[in-house]
N, C-alpha and C positions, 0 to 999 in steps of 0.2 A: 161972161156968160157965153155958152156955146149955143149957136142957133140950132133950130130943129133940122134945117137942111144939112148942116155939117154932121149932125148925129146920124141922119139917115144915110149919108154917104159913107160914114165910118162903119155903120152896121152892115151895109151892102158889101163893102170891101172885106169885112171880117167873114161874112158868109162865103164870099168868093175864095178867100184864102183857105177856109176850112174845106170847101169843096175841092179845091186844087190839092190839098193835103190828102184828102180821101182818095181822090183819083190816082195820085202818086203811090199811095199804099196799095191800092188794088192792082195797079200796073206792076209793082214790085212782087206782090203775091202771085200774080199770073205768070210773070216771067220766071220766078223761081220754081213754081209748080211745073211749068212747061219744060224747064231745064231738067228736072228729075224724071218727067215722063219720057222725054227724048233720050235721056241716059238709059233708062230702063229698056226702051224700045230697041236701042242700038247696042245694048249690052256694054255700056261704059260704066266704070266704077263710080260710085258716088263720091269717092275721094277727089275725083277730078272737079266735080261741081263745088265741093267745099274749098278746094284749092283756088278755083276761079273766084269764088266769093271772097276769100281771104286776100287775094291779090287786088281785086277791085277795091276792097275796103282800104287796104294800105295805100293804093294809088289815090283814092279820094281824100284820105286824112292827111297823108304825108306829102303826096305829089302835088296837091293843089297849091299849097303855099309856096312851093318851089317851082311853079310852072314856068317861070321865065328862065330858070336854069336848064330846061330841057333842050335848049339850043347848044348847050355846052356838052361835047361828046364825053368828057370825063365824068360829068354828073350823070349822064345817061347810063354809062357803065356801072357807076356806083349804085345808082338806083335799081338797076337790073339785078345786081348781086344782092342788095338789100331785100329786093322783092323775093328772090329765090330763097334766101335765108329765112325770111318771114314765113313763106309757105311751107318750107321744110320743117321749121319749128312748130308751126300750127298743126300740121298733119302728124308729126311725130308725137307731140305731147297729147293731142287729142286721141290718137290711136292707142297709146300705151298707158297714159295716166288719167285722162279724163278732163272734162271742161273746168272743173274746180282748180286744177293744177296749171291750167293754161294761163290764167291771169297773171301770176307772178312771172312766168316766163315771158309773157307779152310785155309787161312793164320793163323787164330787164332788157329785152331785145329792142324795144323802142327807144329806151334811154341810151343804149349803146349806139344805135343807128343815128339818133339825133345828135348825139355828142360828136360822132365822126363827121356828120354832114355839116354841123355848125363849125367844126374845126377846119374842114377842107373848103367849104363853100360859103361860110358866113351864115348869119341869121337869114331866115326866109325874107325875101324882098317885101317891102311894104310894112314890115313889123318894126315897131320902135322898142328898143331894149336899153 
């Protein structure tokens, strides 16, 4: 049986987690909105904002598991090239074909990138395979 005190602590933690999630979402919305307002104010193309979002997303999804490899200059060069290819594919496919066609290209690009990364640098550290 779970005591009432433990249930109260669990409910409080759940509420704090939800508030933190809401705060992070509002921060993301505010940051994204501010980026587009500043881009409009300084006459910068929206493509630069989309490219920045694409590169941050790739860094968060792919770069985080390989974060210990960023001390290796060879990996940094590889990751920069992969990042540039990712942003180029993102902007090219979205600009000419649309969002629906982007997902197959994304899957292919990530599969090729991961295959090369695993071949050259091994599996991401900390993952068991």
